[in-house]
Backbone atoms as SQL, in Angstrom:
CREATE TABLE atoms (id INTEGER PRIMARY KEY, chain TEXT, resi INTEGER, resn TEXT, atom TEXT, x REAL, y REAL, z REAL);
INSERT INTO atoms VALUES
  (1, 'A', 1, 'MET', 'N', -4.102, -5.302, -19.917),
  (2, 'A', 1, 'MET', 'CA', -3.160, -4.255, -19.566),
  (3, 'A', 1, 'MET', 'C', -2.805, -4.372, -18.085),
  (4, 'A', 2, 'GLY', 'N', -1.532, -4.451, -17.788),
  (5, 'A', 2, 'GLY', 'CA', -1.090, -4.523, -16.403),
  (6, 'A', 2, 'GLY', 'C', -1.048, -3.139, -15.777),
  (7, 'A', 3, 'LEU', 'N', -0.982, -3.144, -14.475),
  (8, 'A', 3, 'LEU', 'CA', -0.912, -1.886, -13.746),
  (9, 'A', 3, 'LEU', 'C', 0.538, -1.500, -13.496),
  (10, 'A', 4, 'ALA', 'N', 0.799, -0.209, -13.435),
  (11, 'A', 4, 'ALA', 'CA', 2.143, 0.296, -13.168),
  (12, 'A', 4, 'ALA', 'C', 2.634, -0.116, -11.782),
  (13, 'A', 5, 'CYS', 'N', 1.714, -0.289, -10.838),
  (14, 'A', 5, 'CYS', 'CA', 2.093, -0.593, -9.454),
  (15, 'A', 5, 'CYS', 'C', 2.372, -2.078, -9.203),
  (16, 'A', 6, 'GLU', 'N', 2.176, -2.930, -10.191),
  (17, 'A', 6, 'GLU', 'CA', 2.354, -4.379, -9.989),
  (18, 'A', 6, 'GLU', 'C', 3.745, -4.738, -9.488),
  (19, 'A', 7, 'GLU', 'N', 4.782, -4.126, -10.055),
  (20, 'A', 7, 'GLU', 'CA', 6.152, -4.443, -9.633),
  (21, 'A', 7, 'GLU', 'C', 6.348, -4.096, -8.160),
  (22, 'A', 8, 'GLY', 'N', 5.793, -2.982, -7.727),
  (23, 'A', 8, 'GLY', 'CA', 5.881, -2.603, -6.318),
  (24, 'A', 8, 'GLY', 'C', 5.189, -3.611, -5.422),
  (25, 'A', 9, 'PHE', 'N', 4.030, -4.112, -5.844),
  (26, 'A', 9, 'PHE', 'CA', 3.336, -5.128, -5.051),
  (27, 'A', 9, 'PHE', 'C', 4.122, -6.440, -5.032),
  (28, 'A', 10, 'ASN', 'N', 4.821, -6.744, -6.115),
  (29, 'A', 10, 'ASN', 'CA', 5.674, -7.944, -6.119),
  (30, 'A', 10, 'ASN', 'C', 6.785, -7.810, -5.084),
  (31, 'A', 11, 'LYS', 'N', 7.340, -6.612, -4.956),
  (32, 'A', 11, 'LYS', 'CA', 8.374, -6.376, -3.943),
  (33, 'A', 11, 'LYS', 'C', 7.793, -6.521, -2.538),
  (34, 'A', 12, 'ILE', 'N', 6.564, -6.059, -2.343),
  (35, 'A', 12, 'ILE', 'CA', 5.909, -6.211, -1.036),
  (36, 'A', 12, 'ILE', 'C', 5.724, -7.691, -0.723),
  (37, 'A', 13, 'ARG', 'N', 5.277, -8.472, -1.712),
  (38, 'A', 13, 'ARG', 'CA', 5.105, -9.923, -1.504),
  (39, 'A', 13, 'ARG', 'C', 6.423, -10.559, -1.063),
  (40, 'A', 14, 'THR', 'N', 7.490, -10.213, -1.752),
  (41, 'A', 14, 'THR', 'CA', 8.809, -10.758, -1.413),
  (42, 'A', 14, 'THR', 'C', 9.215, -10.347, -0.003),
  (43, 'A', 15, 'ARG', 'N', 8.964, -9.107, 0.344),
  (44, 'A', 15, 'ARG', 'CA', 9.317, -8.603, 1.685),
  (45, 'A', 15, 'ARG', 'C', 8.515, -9.327, 2.762),
  (46, 'A', 16, 'ILE', 'N', 7.236, -9.561, 2.523),
  (47, 'A', 16, 'ILE', 'CA', 6.382, -10.248, 3.502),
  (48, 'A', 16, 'ILE', 'C', 6.938, -11.628, 3.835),
  (49, 'A', 17, 'GLU', 'N', 7.475, -12.301, 2.825),
  (50, 'A', 17, 'GLU', 'CA', 8.012, -13.645, 3.031),
  (51, 'A', 17, 'GLU', 'C', 9.202, -13.655, 3.978),
  (52, 'A', 18, 'THR', 'N', 9.873, -12.529, 4.143),
  (53, 'A', 18, 'THR', 'CA', 11.058, -12.473, 4.996),
  (54, 'A', 18, 'THR', 'C', 10.761, -11.985, 6.411),
  (55, 'A', 19, 'ILE', 'N', 9.538, -11.607, 6.679),
  (56, 'A', 19, 'ILE', 'CA', 9.187, -11.049, 7.988),
  (57, 'A', 19, 'ILE', 'C', 9.054, -12.163, 9.017),
  (58, 'A', 20, 'ASP', 'N', 9.724, -12.010, 10.124),
  (59, 'A', 20, 'ASP', 'CA', 9.591, -12.928, 11.252),
  (60, 'A', 20, 'ASP', 'C', 8.348, -12.490, 12.032),
  (61, 'A', 21, 'PRO', 'N', 7.306, -13.328, 12.079),
  (62, 'A', 21, 'PRO', 'CA', 6.069, -12.937, 12.766),
  (63, 'A', 21, 'PRO', 'C', 6.268, -12.466, 14.206),
  (64, 'A', 22, 'SER', 'N', 7.283, -12.976, 14.878),
  (65, 'A', 22, 'SER', 'CA', 7.508, -12.582, 16.272),
  (66, 'A', 22, 'SER', 'C', 8.148, -11.200, 16.389),
  (67, 'A', 23, 'GLU', 'N', 8.631, -10.662, 15.269),
  (68, 'A', 23, 'GLU', 'CA', 9.304, -9.366, 15.309),
  (69, 'A', 23, 'GLU', 'C', 8.549, -8.278, 14.549),
  (70, 'A', 24, 'ARG', 'N', 7.276, -8.511, 14.270),
  (71, 'A', 24, 'ARG', 'CA', 6.481, -7.519, 13.537),
  (72, 'A', 24, 'ARG', 'C', 6.281, -6.269, 14.372),
  (73, 'A', 25, 'LYS', 'N', 6.383, -5.137, 13.705),
  (74, 'A', 25, 'LYS', 'CA', 6.146, -3.858, 14.362),
  (75, 'A', 25, 'LYS', 'C', 4.793, -3.285, 13.994),
  (76, 'A', 26, 'VAL', 'N', 4.218, -3.769, 12.908),
  (77, 'A', 26, 'VAL', 'CA', 2.942, -3.259, 12.417),
  (78, 'A', 26, 'VAL', 'C', 1.945, -4.406, 12.367),
  (79, 'A', 27, 'LEU', 'N', 0.830, -4.254, 13.054),
  (80, 'A', 27, 'LEU', 'CA', -0.244, -5.244, 13.020),
  (81, 'A', 27, 'LEU', 'C', -1.501, -4.523, 12.564),
  (82, 'A', 28, 'ALA', 'N', -1.614, -4.367, 11.258),
  (83, 'A', 28, 'ALA', 'CA', -2.744, -3.634, 10.699),
  (84, 'A', 28, 'ALA', 'C', -3.058, -4.179, 9.311),
  (85, 'A', 29, 'VAL', 'N', -4.258, -3.830, 8.837),
  (86, 'A', 29, 'VAL', 'CA', -4.692, -4.227, 7.502),
  (87, 'A', 29, 'VAL', 'C', -4.916, -2.953, 6.693),
  (88, 'A', 30, 'PHE', 'N', -4.344, -2.936, 5.489),
  (89, 'A', 30, 'PHE', 'CA', -4.436, -1.801, 4.589),
  (90, 'A', 30, 'PHE', 'C', -5.181, -2.215, 3.321),
  (91, 'A', 31, 'LYS', 'N', -6.013, -1.325, 2.826),
  (92, 'A', 31, 'LYS', 'CA', -6.719, -1.565, 1.566),
  (93, 'A', 31, 'LYS', 'C', -6.282, -0.501, 0.571),
  (94, 'A', 32, 'PHE', 'N', -5.824, -0.941, -0.585),
  (95, 'A', 32, 'PHE', 'CA', -5.449, -0.049, -1.669),
  (96, 'A', 32, 'PHE', 'C', -6.520, -0.141, -2.744),
  (97, 'A', 33, 'GLN', 'N', -7.224, 0.943, -2.985),
  (98, 'A', 33, 'GLN', 'CA', -8.169, 1.014, -4.099),
  (99, 'A', 33, 'GLN', 'C', -7.440, 1.764, -5.202),
  (100, 'A', 34, 'ILE', 'N', -7.010, 1.026, -6.195),
  (101, 'A', 34, 'ILE', 'CA', -6.154, 1.559, -7.247),
  (102, 'A', 34, 'ILE', 'C', -7.029, 2.054, -8.387),
  (103, 'A', 35, 'THR', 'N', -6.755, 3.296, -8.802),
  (104, 'A', 35, 'THR', 'CA', -7.588, 3.916, -9.831),
  (105, 'A', 35, 'THR', 'C', -6.792, 4.210, -11.098),
  (106, 'A', 36, 'GLN', 'N', -7.537, 4.286, -12.174),
  (107, 'A', 36, 'GLN', 'CA', -7.045, 4.817, -13.443),
  (108, 'A', 36, 'GLN', 'C', -8.159, 5.703, -13.976),
  (109, 'A', 37, 'ASN', 'N', -7.809, 6.912, -14.343),
  (110, 'A', 37, 'ASN', 'CA', -8.804, 7.890, -14.815),
  (111, 'A', 37, 'ASN', 'C', -9.954, 8.059, -13.824),
  (112, 'A', 38, 'GLY', 'N', -9.640, 7.988, -12.529),
  (113, 'A', 38, 'GLY', 'CA', -10.638, 8.219, -11.490),
  (114, 'A', 38, 'GLY', 'C', -11.513, 7.028, -11.140),
  (115, 'A', 39, 'GLU', 'N', -11.391, 5.934, -11.863),
  (116, 'A', 39, 'GLU', 'CA', -12.206, 4.741, -11.622),
  (117, 'A', 39, 'GLU', 'C', -11.374, 3.662, -10.933),
  (118, 'A', 40, 'ILE', 'N', -11.945, 3.000, -9.931),
  (119, 'A', 40, 'ILE', 'CA', -11.244, 1.906, -9.256),
  (120, 'A', 40, 'ILE', 'C', -11.137, 0.729, -10.224),
  (121, 'A', 41, 'VAL', 'N', -9.891, 0.292, -10.469),
  (122, 'A', 41, 'VAL', 'CA', -9.654, -0.818, -11.387),
  (123, 'A', 41, 'VAL', 'C', -9.176, -2.078, -10.670),
  (124, 'A', 42, 'LYS', 'N', -8.708, -1.909, -9.431),
  (125, 'A', 42, 'LYS', 'CA', -8.224, -3.066, -8.676),
  (126, 'A', 42, 'LYS', 'C', -8.188, -2.698, -7.199),
  (127, 'A', 43, 'THR', 'N', -8.478, -3.671, -6.350),
  (128, 'A', 43, 'THR', 'CA', -8.380, -3.480, -4.903),
  (129, 'A', 43, 'THR', 'C', -7.442, -4.547, -4.348),
  (130, 'A', 44, 'MET', 'N', -6.461, -4.081, -3.587),
  (131, 'A', 44, 'MET', 'CA', -5.493, -4.982, -2.969),
  (132, 'A', 44, 'MET', 'C', -5.579, -4.822, -1.458),
  (133, 'A', 45, 'ILE', 'N', -5.454, -5.943, -0.757),
  (134, 'A', 45, 'ILE', 'CA', -5.432, -5.951, 0.700),
  (135, 'A', 45, 'ILE', 'C', -4.038, -6.372, 1.157),
  (136, 'A', 46, 'LEU', 'N', -3.422, -5.509, 1.956),
  (137, 'A', 46, 'LEU', 'CA', -2.148, -5.821, 2.589),
  (138, 'A', 46, 'LEU', 'C', -2.449, -6.072, 4.053),
  (139, 'A', 47, 'ASP', 'N', -2.398, -7.330, 4.452),
  (140, 'A', 47, 'ASP', 'CA', -2.730, -7.742, 5.810),
  (141, 'A', 47, 'ASP', 'C', -1.437, -8.051, 6.553),
  (142, 'A', 48, 'LEU', 'N', -1.016, -7.118, 7.399),
  (143, 'A', 48, 'LEU', 'CA', 0.220, -7.318, 8.145),
  (144, 'A', 48, 'LEU', 'C', -0.015, -8.049, 9.459),
  (145, 'A', 49, 'VAL', 'N', -1.248, -8.448, 9.710),
  (146, 'A', 49, 'VAL', 'CA', -1.555, -9.326, 10.844),
  (147, 'A', 49, 'VAL', 'C', -1.299, -10.771, 10.409),
  (148, 'A', 50, 'GLN', 'N', -1.855, -11.131, 9.252),
  (149, 'A', 50, 'GLN', 'CA', -1.700, -12.488, 8.722),
  (150, 'A', 50, 'GLN', 'C', -0.516, -12.616, 7.761),
  (151, 'A', 51, 'LEU', 'N', 0.146, -11.490, 7.472),
  (152, 'A', 51, 'LEU', 'CA', 1.271, -11.438, 6.537),
  (153, 'A', 51, 'LEU', 'C', 0.883, -11.962, 5.157),
  (154, 'A', 52, 'THR', 'N', -0.156, -11.332, 4.595),
  (155, 'A', 52, 'THR', 'CA', -0.616, -11.690, 3.260),
  (156, 'A', 52, 'THR', 'C', -0.871, -10.426, 2.446),
  (157, 'A', 53, 'LEU', 'N', -0.817, -10.589, 1.152),
  (158, 'A', 53, 'LEU', 'CA', -1.164, -9.546, 0.193),
  (159, 'A', 53, 'LEU', 'C', -1.972, -10.224, -0.885),
  (160, 'A', 54, 'PHE', 'N', -3.176, -9.718, -1.122),
  (161, 'A', 54, 'PHE', 'CA', -4.015, -10.363, -2.116),
  (162, 'A', 54, 'PHE', 'C', -4.957, -9.362, -2.780),
  (163, 'A', 55, 'GLU', 'N', -5.406, -9.730, -3.965),
  (164, 'A', 55, 'GLU', 'CA', -6.398, -8.928, -4.655),
  (165, 'A', 55, 'GLU', 'C', -7.759, -9.311, -4.108),
  (166, 'A', 56, 'GLY', 'N', -8.570, -8.322, -3.786),
  (167, 'A', 56, 'GLY', 'CA', -9.900, -8.575, -3.271),
  (168, 'A', 56, 'GLY', 'C', -10.331, -7.450, -2.365),
  (169, 'A', 57, 'ASP', 'N', -11.470, -7.618, -1.782),
  (170, 'A', 57, 'ASP', 'CA', -12.017, -6.595, -0.905),
  (171, 'A', 57, 'ASP', 'C', -12.090, -7.146, 0.504),
  (172, 'A', 58, 'GLY', 'N', -12.219, -6.268, 1.455),
  (173, 'A', 58, 'GLY', 'CA', -12.329, -6.697, 2.834),
  (174, 'A', 58, 'GLY', 'C', -12.193, -5.514, 3.770),
  (175, 'A', 59, 'GLU', 'N', -12.292, -5.808, 5.044),
  (176, 'A', 59, 'GLU', 'CA', -12.167, -4.778, 6.068),
  (177, 'A', 59, 'GLU', 'C', -10.699, -4.372, 6.209),
  (178, 'A', 60, 'ALA', 'N', -10.491, -3.121, 6.561),
  (179, 'A', 60, 'ALA', 'CA', -9.135, -2.615, 6.767),
  (180, 'A', 60, 'ALA', 'C', -9.175, -1.441, 7.728),
  (181, 'A', 61, 'GLU', 'N', -8.109, -1.310, 8.509),
  (182, 'A', 61, 'GLU', 'CA', -8.005, -0.165, 9.422),
  (183, 'A', 61, 'GLU', 'C', -7.715, 1.122, 8.658),
  (184, 'A', 62, 'CYS', 'N', -7.095, 0.971, 7.490),
  (185, 'A', 62, 'CYS', 'CA', -6.728, 2.138, 6.694),
  (186, 'A', 62, 'CYS', 'C', -7.001, 1.826, 5.226),
  (187, 'A', 63, 'ARG', 'N', -7.840, 2.660, 4.603),
  (188, 'A', 63, 'ARG', 'CA', -8.154, 2.485, 3.181),
  (189, 'A', 63, 'ARG', 'C', -7.588, 3.668, 2.414),
  (190, 'A', 64, 'MET', 'N', -6.897, 3.364, 1.325),
  (191, 'A', 64, 'MET', 'CA', -6.345, 4.399, 0.471),
  (192, 'A', 64, 'MET', 'C', -6.889, 4.248, -0.936),
  (193, 'A', 65, 'LYS', 'N', -7.362, 5.331, -1.490),
  (194, 'A', 65, 'LYS', 'CA', -7.761, 5.372, -2.889),
  (195, 'A', 65, 'LYS', 'C', -6.693, 6.199, -3.586),
  (196, 'A', 66, 'ILE', 'N', -6.028, 5.573, -4.561),
  (197, 'A', 66, 'ILE', 'CA', -4.851, 6.204, -5.148),
  (198, 'A', 66, 'ILE', 'C', -4.692, 5.795, -6.610),
  (199, 'A', 67, 'ASP', 'N', -4.227, 6.737, -7.405),
  (200, 'A', 67, 'ASP', 'CA', -3.977, 6.481, -8.814),
  (201, 'A', 67, 'ASP', 'C', -2.848, 5.460, -8.981),
  (202, 'A', 68, 'ASP', 'N', -2.999, 4.591, -9.952),
  (203, 'A', 68, 'ASP', 'CA', -2.035, 3.531, -10.229),
  (204, 'A', 68, 'ASP', 'C', -0.615, 4.075, -10.373),
  (205, 'A', 69, 'GLN', 'N', -0.418, 5.082, -11.198),
  (206, 'A', 69, 'GLN', 'CA', 0.934, 5.589, -11.449),
  (207, 'A', 69, 'GLN', 'C', 1.525, 6.252, -10.212),
  (208, 'A', 70, 'ILE', 'N', 0.711, 6.958, -9.454),
  (209, 'A', 70, 'ILE', 'CA', 1.207, 7.590, -8.226),
  (210, 'A', 70, 'ILE', 'C', 1.621, 6.518, -7.223),
  (211, 'A', 71, 'LEU', 'N', 0.817, 5.472, -7.092),
  (212, 'A', 71, 'LEU', 'CA', 1.174, 4.379, -6.191),
  (213, 'A', 71, 'LEU', 'C', 2.469, 3.710, -6.656),
  (214, 'A', 72, 'ALA', 'N', 2.590, 3.482, -7.946),
  (215, 'A', 72, 'ALA', 'CA', 3.825, 2.890, -8.476),
  (216, 'A', 72, 'ALA', 'C', 5.020, 3.775, -8.134),
  (217, 'A', 73, 'ASP', 'N', 4.864, 5.084, -8.302),
  (218, 'A', 73, 'ASP', 'CA', 5.963, 6.012, -8.001),
  (219, 'A', 73, 'ASP', 'C', 6.324, 5.978, -6.518),
  (220, 'A', 74, 'ILE', 'N', 5.336, 5.835, -5.646),
  (221, 'A', 74, 'ILE', 'CA', 5.604, 5.743, -4.204),
  (222, 'A', 74, 'ILE', 'C', 6.319, 4.435, -3.888),
  (223, 'A', 75, 'LEU', 'N', 5.814, 3.333, -4.412),
  (224, 'A', 75, 'LEU', 'CA', 6.406, 2.028, -4.122),
  (225, 'A', 75, 'LEU', 'C', 7.812, 1.896, -4.690),
  (226, 'A', 76, 'GLU', 'N', 8.082, 2.603, -5.787),
  (227, 'A', 76, 'GLU', 'CA', 9.418, 2.568, -6.399),
  (228, 'A', 76, 'GLU', 'C', 10.296, 3.715, -5.888),
  (229, 'A', 77, 'LYS', 'N', 9.787, 4.452, -4.900),
  (230, 'A', 77, 'LYS', 'CA', 10.516, 5.533, -4.217),
  (231, 'A', 77, 'LYS', 'C', 10.854, 6.704, -5.121),
  (232, 'A', 78, 'ARG', 'N', 10.036, 6.942, -6.136),
  (233, 'A', 78, 'ARG', 'CA', 10.209, 8.113, -6.990),
  (234, 'A', 78, 'ARG', 'C', 9.403, 9.298, -6.459),
  (235, 'A', 79, 'THR', 'N', 8.406, 8.993, -5.621),
  (236, 'A', 79, 'THR', 'CA', 7.554, 10.012, -5.012),
  (237, 'A', 79, 'THR', 'C', 7.437, 9.713, -3.531),
  (238, 'A', 80, 'ASP', 'N', 7.490, 10.751, -2.710),
  (239, 'A', 80, 'ASP', 'CA', 7.346, 10.594, -1.265),
  (240, 'A', 80, 'ASP', 'C', 5.865, 10.485, -0.912),
  (241, 'A', 81, 'ALA', 'N', 5.516, 9.471, -0.141),
  (242, 'A', 81, 'ALA', 'CA', 4.119, 9.243, 0.237),
  (243, 'A', 81, 'ALA', 'C', 3.558, 10.423, 1.027),
  (244, 'A', 82, 'GLY', 'N', 4.357, 10.991, 1.917),
  (245, 'A', 82, 'GLY', 'CA', 3.901, 12.135, 2.703),
  (246, 'A', 82, 'GLY', 'C', 3.570, 13.329, 1.832),
  (247, 'A', 83, 'GLU', 'N', 4.408, 13.576, 0.841),
  (248, 'A', 83, 'GLU', 'CA', 4.170, 14.684, -0.079),
  (249, 'A', 83, 'GLU', 'C', 2.928, 14.428, -0.929),
  (250, 'A', 84, 'ALA', 'N', 2.749, 13.178, -1.362),
  (251, 'A', 84, 'ALA', 'CA', 1.562, 12.828, -2.150),
  (252, 'A', 84, 'ALA', 'C', 0.295, 13.018, -1.317),
  (253, 'A', 85, 'LEU', 'N', 0.365, 12.674, -0.044),
  (254, 'A', 85, 'LEU', 'CA', -0.771, 12.849, 0.854),
  (255, 'A', 85, 'LEU', 'C', -1.089, 14.337, 1.029),
  (256, 'A', 86, 'LYS', 'N', -0.055, 15.136, 1.277),
  (257, 'A', 86, 'LYS', 'CA', -0.241, 16.581, 1.441),
  (258, 'A', 86, 'LYS', 'C', -0.829, 17.223, 0.185),
  (259, 'A', 87, 'ALA', 'N', -0.446, 16.702, -0.975),
  (260, 'A', 87, 'ALA', 'CA', -0.918, 17.249, -2.248),
  (261, 'A', 87, 'ALA', 'C', -2.328, 16.772, -2.605),
  (262, 'A', 88, 'GLY', 'N', -2.909, 15.929, -1.748),
  (263, 'A', 88, 'GLY', 'CA', -4.258, 15.440, -2.005),
  (264, 'A', 88, 'GLY', 'C', -4.331, 14.333, -3.031),
  (265, 'A', 89, 'LEU', 'N', -3.218, 13.667, -3.278),
  (266, 'A', 89, 'LEU', 'CA', -3.177, 12.598, -4.281),
  (267, 'A', 89, 'LEU', 'C', -3.581, 11.241, -3.717),
  (268, 'A', 90, 'ILE', 'N', -3.741, 11.167, -2.395),
  (269, 'A', 90, 'ILE', 'CA', -4.165, 9.930, -1.742),
  (270, 'A', 90, 'ILE', 'C', -5.409, 10.252, -0.922),
  (271, 'A', 91, 'GLU', 'N', -6.481, 9.554, -1.199),
  (272, 'A', 91, 'GLU', 'CA', -7.714, 9.697, -0.426),
  (273, 'A', 91, 'GLU', 'C', -7.690, 8.628, 0.660),
  (274, 'A', 92, 'VAL', 'N', -7.810, 9.038, 1.917),
  (275, 'A', 92, 'VAL', 'CA', -7.642, 8.107, 3.032),
  (276, 'A', 92, 'VAL', 'C', -8.895, 8.065, 3.902),
  (277, 'A', 93, 'GLU', 'N', -9.265, 6.854, 4.298),
  (278, 'A', 93, 'GLU', 'CA', -10.312, 6.642, 5.303),
  (279, 'A', 93, 'GLU', 'C', -9.744, 5.720, 6.369),
  (280, 'A', 94, 'GLY', 'N', -10.150, 5.965, 7.598),
  (281, 'A', 94, 'GLY', 'CA', -9.678, 5.122, 8.688),
  (282, 'A', 94, 'GLY', 'C', -8.528, 5.779, 9.416),
  (283, 'A', 95, 'LYS', 'N', -7.637, 4.953, 9.924),
  (284, 'A', 95, 'LYS', 'CA', -6.522, 5.422, 10.754),
  (285, 'A', 95, 'LYS', 'C', -5.394, 5.982, 9.885),
  (286, 'A', 96, 'ARG', 'N', -5.419, 7.287, 9.680),
  (287, 'A', 96, 'ARG', 'CA', -4.408, 7.954, 8.852),
  (288, 'A', 96, 'ARG', 'C', -2.997, 7.767, 9.404),
  (289, 'A', 97, 'GLU', 'N', -2.882, 7.676, 10.723),
  (290, 'A', 97, 'GLU', 'CA', -1.554, 7.549, 11.325),
  (291, 'A', 97, 'GLU', 'C', -0.846, 6.270, 10.886),
  (292, 'A', 98, 'LEU', 'N', -1.608, 5.279, 10.441),
  (293, 'A', 98, 'LEU', 'CA', -0.991, 4.040, 9.962),
  (294, 'A', 98, 'LEU', 'C', -0.199, 4.260, 8.679),
  (295, 'A', 99, 'LEU', 'N', -0.545, 5.315, 7.944),
  (296, 'A', 99, 'LEU', 'CA', 0.203, 5.610, 6.716),
  (297, 'A', 99, 'LEU', 'C', 1.661, 5.928, 7.011),
  (298, 'A', 100, 'LEU', 'N', 1.904, 6.588, 8.130),
  (299, 'A', 100, 'LEU', 'CA', 3.291, 6.902, 8.492),
  (300, 'A', 100, 'LEU', 'C', 4.076, 5.630, 8.766),
  (301, 'A', 101, 'VAL', 'N', 3.431, 4.684, 9.409),
  (302, 'A', 101, 'VAL', 'CA', 4.079, 3.404, 9.705),
  (303, 'A', 101, 'VAL', 'C', 4.317, 2.642, 8.398),
  (304, 'A', 102, 'LEU', 'N', 3.327, 2.660, 7.526),
  (305, 'A', 102, 'LEU', 'CA', 3.459, 1.970, 6.243),
  (306, 'A', 102, 'LEU', 'C', 4.567, 2.618, 5.411),
  (307, 'A', 103, 'LYS', 'N', 4.656, 3.936, 5.474),
  (308, 'A', 103, 'LYS', 'CA', 5.705, 4.650, 4.740),
  (309, 'A', 103, 'LYS', 'C', 7.085, 4.144, 5.162),
  (310, 'A', 104, 'GLU', 'N', 7.287, 3.931, 6.450),
  (311, 'A', 104, 'GLU', 'CA', 8.562, 3.402, 6.946),
  (312, 'A', 104, 'GLU', 'C', 8.828, 2.011, 6.377),
  (313, 'A', 105, 'GLN', 'N', 7.788, 1.190, 6.300),
  (314, 'A', 105, 'GLN', 'CA', 7.954, -0.167, 5.774),
  (315, 'A', 105, 'GLN', 'C', 8.291, -0.144, 4.293),
  (316, 'A', 106, 'ILE', 'N', 7.674, 0.768, 3.553),
  (317, 'A', 106, 'ILE', 'CA', 7.948, 0.877, 2.117),
  (318, 'A', 106, 'ILE', 'C', 9.405, 1.275, 1.895),
  (319, 'A', 107, 'ALA', 'N', 9.938, 2.073, 2.794),
  (320, 'A', 107, 'ALA', 'CA', 11.331, 2.507, 2.677),
  (321, 'A', 107, 'ALA', 'C', 12.298, 1.325, 2.680),
  (322, 'A', 108, 'HIS', 'N', 11.885, 0.187, 3.238),
  (323, 'A', 108, 'HIS', 'CA', 12.750, -0.990, 3.324),
  (324, 'A', 108, 'HIS', 'C', 12.619, -1.933, 2.128),
  (325, 'A', 109, 'LEU', 'N', 11.750, -1.582, 1.174),
  (326, 'A', 109, 'LEU', 'CA', 11.608, -2.434, -0.002),
  (327, 'A', 109, 'LEU', 'C', 12.853, -2.325, -0.868),
  (328, 'A', 110, 'ASN', 'N', 13.275, -3.441, -1.452),
  (329, 'A', 110, 'ASN', 'CA', 14.443, -3.431, -2.357),
  (330, 'A', 110, 'ASN', 'C', 14.000, -3.169, -3.758);
């Protein structure tokens, strides 16, 4: 069974390929712990320092634990990340302020 957020991560991969390393505005690592029914089913690392996105675990400045469907809705712009955060739908550890920067980057996904 695939995850609802996979298409959004595919868009992120495509976007990463177009980023000029000399013009990056965000130099941070994000960890997405994707859940279904409250259980972590997949962990993705978005490394905007090395410009990579991969499945696996690792260190990150900002870790988010989020339901698969909610993440899919955010990545597909059906749900606002700020509103989801306010509603307690995203559990965050680390530098919360990086979420605002990431939200801006998600806005540029096609």
